N, C-alpha and C positions, 0 to 999 in steps of 0.2 A: 370530254371533259376532263383536263388534266388536273390534279390533284397537287397541292402545295406537299410535300415530304418533309422530316426531320433533316434529312440529306441536304433538299434543296434548299433550306433554310441555314443551315450550316454553308455551304459553299457559296451562296449569296454573300453571308458576311466575312467568309473568309478572302473574298474577290476585293472587299472594301478593308481588308486588313483587321477585321474584328472577329476575336475568337470568341465564337457560343459559348465555351466552357471556360473561360478565362477564372469566372471567379472560383473555379476547385482549386485553385491554389490557394484556398484556405483549409483544405483538407488537410489531417496529420501528415506531416512529411515521409512517413514511411509508404506512403498510399501512392501509386502510380497514377497522378490525374491524367495522363497520355492514355494509359492502359483502360481506367475508367469511360474515357470519352470514347475511346473505339469500341469498346463494350454496348455504350450506348448506342453507336451509330450501327454497328453490325447487329443489334436486338432491333432497333425500332427505327433505322435510317429509311423505310420505305413505307413506314406509316404517314398518316396524314397528321398535319399539327392542329391544335386548337386555338394559335393564334396564328391569323393571315401576314403579320406585320412583322418584318423580320426585328426592327429596332426594340418594339414590345415584346419579341420573344427573348432577345436579349436580356433586358431588364428584368422579365419574370424568372429567367434562368438565375439571375444573379440572387433575386430574392428567393427563388426555391434553397440554392445555396445556404443563405443566411438560417431560412426557416429551418433546413434540416441539418445542419452542420453538427449540432450536439450529437444528434441521434448514430451519425456516421462516426463522429469520435467514440462515441461508447462501442457500435458494433468493433472497430476497430481494436479498441482497447480488451474486450472480450476474445477477436480473436487470437492476439498476441499474446493471451496470456499464458504461461506456462504452468502446465499441471500434467497428473500423471491419472490417464483413464481408467486404471483400476482402482482408484483411490476415492472413497464417496464420504472421506472426512480428512480435514487438512486443518489443523488448527496451531498457531503459533503464538504463544504468550511469554513474557517476562516477568520474572517477581523478583522485589528488592523488599528484602527485609531488615529492618534495624531493629538490634537489642540494645538497650543502654541499660546503666546501673551505677549507683555511686555507693558510698559506703566510709563510715566513720569508725576508728576505733581511737582507744587512748586509754592511759592506766596512768596512775602516781605510785611513789615509789617515797615510803619515808621508812630511814633504818638508820639505828644508830650501833655501831661496835663499839663496846667497851672492853680495854685489855684491863685484867686482874692478874695482881701477883700476891706472893707471900713476903711479907719481909723476913729477917731473919729473926725478926724477935715477937711475930706474931703469928699465932695459930688460925687466923680468918686472912681471906683472900681483899686485899685493898686495890681500889682502883688506880691505875697508873696513866692510864692513856684512854682516850674516846675519839673516836671517829663516826662523823654523824651523814647521810646522804639524803638529800631532799630533792624529789625531781618530778615532775610531770611532763607524760609526754603523750602527744596524739596525732592521728595519722588521717588523712581523709583523701581519697581516691573515687574516682570518675572514669568509666570505661564505656565506648561505645563501639559496635562491632556491624557492618554491615556486610550483607552476603546477598548475593545477586545470580539468580540461576536462571536457565533458559530451557522451555519447554518446549517440543516440537511434536506434537501428535498427530499422525497420520494413519492412512489405511483404508483399507473395507472393515464399515462396523458391522456388517453383517444383514443389513437391511436389503441390500439388492445382490445378487448373484454377480460374480466377475463377469460371466457369459452376459447378462444384463447389461453391465457397465460397459463392454464391448463393441455392443449393437450400439449403444447409444452414442457411444464415441465416435464410430463409424459415420453414424447420420450426422451427428456435429460436423463431422471431415467433410462431409457434402455441402455444406452450406458455404457460399461463396461470396466472401464480400463486394467485388466488384459487380456481381450478375445483381447481389440486391438493391446494391446505387442505380443500376442501373433500371431495375425494374421500378424504383420508387421514382425515377426521373420519367419514364415513359408512360407511366400511370397517369401523371399530372399532364403532359405535354403534347404527349400523342392519341390519337385515334387508330386504336389497334385493329385494322382491318386490311386486309390484302384483297387487292384487286387484280 
């Protein structure tokens, strides 16, 4: 008895100009949807499918894409994140400090100058002229200063050794986005039994 495989459903739909993986166009643009489809067919093409009707299978794949799109987007972001594998601490902060102040100063000046002279027939000084000054002054000032500084703190805080970080980085590098998408797809649509 022949079994209906993923590849046979894919081929049948292709003959009718229907792409089983058309909904993958919703994936982030830096994901090669053709490579994802090929990974699925290479890993699961010979497996039987859970849905024997090709049109129903196409609808189910479209729904699967909507269901897992957020997860695939997050995986893609994580995989493309720039990082230093030997740093387990990376903090970036921007501080803005504002200092302001105001003050008032003022004063008053009341003064009178009197010029005195002796006349030729007197032994005492007599005022001959006077000048006065009466003034008030005040000064008000307000100042504000803003200081902004940027801090980028990073490195190994010492909880994990550099060797342990290297081992973890190598393990993370072996994680493959397309392989994991294919694994999700195959686990939902295929019966992974070789005959």
